[in-house]
PASE-882423 format. One record per residue (C-alpha): residue in three letters; x, y, z. Coordinates in steps of 0.001 Angstrom, whole numbers, plus 500000, padded with zeros to 6 digits. Example, Ala and Ser with C-alpha at 12.3 -4.5 7.8 and 13.67 -1.06 7.14 Angstrom:
2
Ala512300495500507800Ser513670498940507140
END
This chain:
350
Met368579149010983122Thr371748147896981322Ile374429150119979896Val373534151154976343Gly376009152901974098Gly377675153316970746Leu381266152775969593Asp382713154686966648Val385718152642965550His388784154206963920Arg392367153096963452Gln393786155421966107Gln390953155515968638Ile387485154227969510Thr385016156921970530Phe382367155764973015Asp379101157303974136Tyr376894155382976592Ile374252155786979279Asp374917154031982584Asn372473152480985046Asp371829155865986660Gly370924157534983382Leu374179159509983149Val375873159974979797His379561159116979502Trp381722159714976484Gly385391159678975598Gln387987157810973584Ile389769154484973929Arg393430154757972957Pro395116152845971437Ala392420151111969398Thr393697147596970090Arg392375144434971724Gln394302145146974911Gly393105148731975095Leu389464147774974564Arg389760144847976988Gly391042147130979735Trp388298149669979087Leu385591147000979276Ala387001145681982555Lys386713149169984000His383361150306982593Cys381502146977982189Pro382993144654984817Asp379797142601985097Gly379185142414981340Asp375835144145981784Gly375718146257978662Gln374844146625974993Phe376924148487972438Ala376297149285968783Leu378928149781966096Glu379106149984962324Gly380159146999960225Cys383288148714958883Thr386935147655959014Gly387873146729962566Trp384473145443963667Arg385747141904964145Tyr388042142382967107Val385626144816968749Val382742142342968551Glu384953139506969786Glu386128141516972799Leu382583142602973622Ala381403139001973496Gly384352137899975615Ala383364140418978289Gly379737139251978227Val378526142460976557Val375919142260973785Ala377267143591970481His375010145057967787Leu376512145338964310Gly374872147720961868Asp374975148375958135Pro376969151607957497Ala374836152657954514Glu371569152286956419Ile372997154106959433Ala374080156980957190Ala370568157129955733Leu369066157258959218Arg371420160102960110Gly369667162281957556Pro370965165588956216Lys373794167037958290Lys372790170213960122Arg376051170514962029Ala379625169300961926Lys379993165528961814Thr382303164326964588Asp383276160977966077Arg381247161748969191Ala378210162615967073Asp378542159278965293Ala378817157367968590Arg375838159265969974Leu373808158440966867Leu374550154735967298Arg373511154883970931Thr370310156790970079Leu369298154351967345Leu369870151420969687Leu367826152992972485Glu364960153848970145Gly364913150377968577Arg365759151735965115Phe369257150315964811Pro369691148458961459Glu371001145102962672Ser373420143069960563Trp374188139391960987Ile377370138720962957Pro379057135676961401Leu380475132867963473Ala384225132672963977His384818129772961574Val382662131458958931Val384773134615959175Glu387950132557958866Ile386847130795955680Arg385474134046954281Thr388857135687954852Leu390692132803953183Gly388280132811950247Arg388796136524949682Leu392549136074949927Tyr392350133333947295Cys390354135563944924Thr392792138438945458Leu395805136265944634Met394061134836941572Glu393196138323940353Glu396807139458940792Arg398126136412938929Arg395611137006936153Ala396805140604935853Trp400397139453935298Gln399197136994932651Gln397372139813930897Arg400582141867930923Ile402351139016929142His399617138809926494Ala399774142582926007Gln403563142532925604Leu403380139726923050Phe400791141597921009His402702144878921311Gln405807143286919785Gly403963141369917082Cys404398137886918521Pro401765135176918008Pro399444134679920985Val400401132012923499Lys397737130037925322Ala398042128219928636Leu400867130315930047Leu401052128135933154Ser401712124929931189Ala405064123584930035Ala404060124064926371Gly403173127684927081Arg406538128340928747Glu408352126839925766Ala406405129060923374Leu407282132115925470Ala410949131170925391Arg410855131127921565Ala409042134473921262Glu410928137224919400Leu411071140061921914Ser413294143059922477Ala415598143126925483Ala413155145209927514Gly410241143065926404Arg412069139890927454Gln412827141472930832Cys409152142344931302Leu408144138794930393Asp410680137174932755Thr409598139455935605Ala405947138579935029Leu406715134855934981Arg408582135086938285Arg405656136897939872Ile403260134270938509Asp405367131468939966Glu405530133214943348Leu401770133658943419Ser401186130047942359Val403183128870945364Glu400739130753947606Ile397579129871945672Glu397823126089945517Pro398060125379949296Leu395278127899949926Arg393067126191947357Thr393766122816948983Gln392884124242952400Leu389537125617951204Ile388636122393949394Gly389552120336952469Phe387230122452954609Ala384374122175952107Arg384618118382951996Arg384073118201955778Gln381366120867956238Ala377681119966955878Gly376575123203954217Cys379360123052951643Gln378588119397950952Ala374966120285950209Leu375959123146947888Gln378427120965946017Arg375609118672944925His374305121418942612Tyr375599121089939069Gly378495123460938400Ile379430124101942020Gly382743122503942889Trp384327122218946301Leu386169125518946001Cys383102127482944871Ala381033125752947547Ala383361126998950288Ile383339130572948970Ile379574130680948392Trp378905129174951824Ala381160131671953597Glu379838134728951734Ile376163133827952210Gly376526132858955858Asp373175132227957524Ala370708131997954627Arg367800132360957058Arg368540136084957346Phe367181136452953801Ser363400136186953747Ser363442135233950065Ser365896134118947423Asp365442137458945668Gln367049139137948668Leu370105136941948241Val370321137942944566Arg370224141599945635Phe372784140884948353Ala375135139506945686Gly374713142655943579Leu373115140788940669Asp369906142804940661Val369266145403937972Thr369188149043938995Val366225151280938242Tyr366154154921937274Ser366175157406940123Ser366123161166939676Asp368691161711942450Gly371236159292940972Lys373488159410937937Arg373485155717937017Ser371352154851934024Pro368813152032934387Gly369486148490933320His372912147991934913Leu373820145567937679Ser374171147154941085Arg377362145181941936Gln377047146348945537Gly377478142974947173Ser380370140594947588Pro382560140338944450Glu383774136931945639Leu380196135642945742Arg379580136930942224Trp382805135294941011Ala381888131897942454Ala378353132113941042Phe379767133064937625Glu382177130111937612Ala379306127765938453Ala376955129326935896Lys379418128900933019Cys378995125132933388Ala375457125539932044Ala376984125713928568Arg377750121985928853Arg375206119586927411Gly375016117589930626Ser373883120591932649Pro370217120655933763Asp370189124349932776His371624123758929286Gly368273124173927520Tyr367480127329929472Tyr370986128632928737Arg370704128050924991Lys367207129515924857Leu368361132804926355Ala371512132899924238Ala369602132463920958Lys369107135476918711Arg365559136543917953Asp364271139038915397Gly367773140240914612His368584141089918220Asn371183139468920397Gly369905137134923071Lys369908137908926762Asn372893137222928985Pro372405133515929746Thr375235133292932297Leu373737136060934406Ala370344134363934400Val371865131041935473Glu373860132835938194Arg370614134025939729Lys369142130532939476Ile372149129035941252Leu372020131561944072Arg368316130892944569Arg369007127151944791Cys371790127785947294His369420129888949384His366791127149949584Thr369381124445950218Leu370994126231953138Arg367654127244954650Glu366445123654954599Leu369557122531956477Gly368878124962959302Asp371532125077962012Ala373470122250960361Ala374344124564957473Leu376642126581959744Ala377929123706961893Leu381623123226962475Pro383231120843959990Ala383835117230960892Pro387336116592962256Glu389917115378959799Arg390489111653959781Glu393900110558960903Glu395508108153958505Val396589104926960161Ala400050103786959197Ala400157100375957614
END
C-alpha cells in the first residue's frame, strides 16, 4: 500500500492529511509554503517517492505538482468546483484539515475529479499568453481614457492613437490644462506598455512557428501565429475532451439554461472558461467577415435580418466552428500536438 493523502494549499501553509503504509493517519502543516519547505517535508515523509497526493487546481498548484513529481510522488490535480460539489452541504465548520481530509477520502474512494496537468512548456506559453492579453487590455483601457477625455472636452474623435498621424491629431486637440495632463499621462503609459508588448508578441509568434500543434492550427483561416499559440496553450491536450462540444463549453461559449436554484436568466453565455481562449477565438472569427473566408457565406446568412428581427450573432457562431476545428486538428495530431518546438536555427554569418 502506498501513502495516500491530500494537500490543502494556502499562501502561508500547506495542510496535509495522509494514511501511511501501516494505515495510520497523519496530519499537520508545512510552513513556510515554499518549494524548499515542501521539498524538505517530502524528503522526510516520502523518501522513496512511494505515495499519491491530491490537491485542488487553485493558485499555487504548479510548484506543488512539480515538487511532487520531482520526488517521484504521483500528483492528482482536481477541479475546485467539482470538489466543492462533492463536499455537499456543510454540517460542521470548514477547516483546512477538513479540506485535506476530503481530498484524501475522494482519492481513496476513487471519486476524485481529475484535471489534466499540463506539461511544463505548455504552462510557460500559457503564462506568457495570459500576460500578453493582460498588457493589451491595460493598454486598451488607457486608449479608452483618451477617447473619453476627447469627447468630454468636445474634441473631434481621433483614430489610430498609436500611429504618427494619431499623435499629431492629439497634439492639436483643444484641451484644458488638466485634460492635456491626463492625455500626456495616458500616452506615456501606452508607450511603456508597448515596449513590453512587442517583444512578448515576437516571442509567442516565434514559438508558434516552431511547434507542430501551432503550425496545424495556423492553417485554419483567421488563425494567425499569435492566436495559434494562445489557443494551443489554453486547450492543451485536446484528447481530454471527448467531443468538440466539450471544448466549446470549456471555453465558456455555451448558452446557459434556466435553473430554479440560480439567478442567471437563460440565453446568456456562461463565460466560465478561459477569457484568453475566447479572445483568440473571437479575433479569428472576425475574419469571417472577409469575402475570402470559407465561412463568409455562413457569416452573412446569420447576420441577415429576417421578418423584421435582427440576425443571430454570426461571430459567436463562427467562434464555435473554429474551436471545433481546432479540437479535431489537435486530436488527429496525437502526441505530436504537444511536442516540444523545433530548436531555433542558428544563422550562419556570411
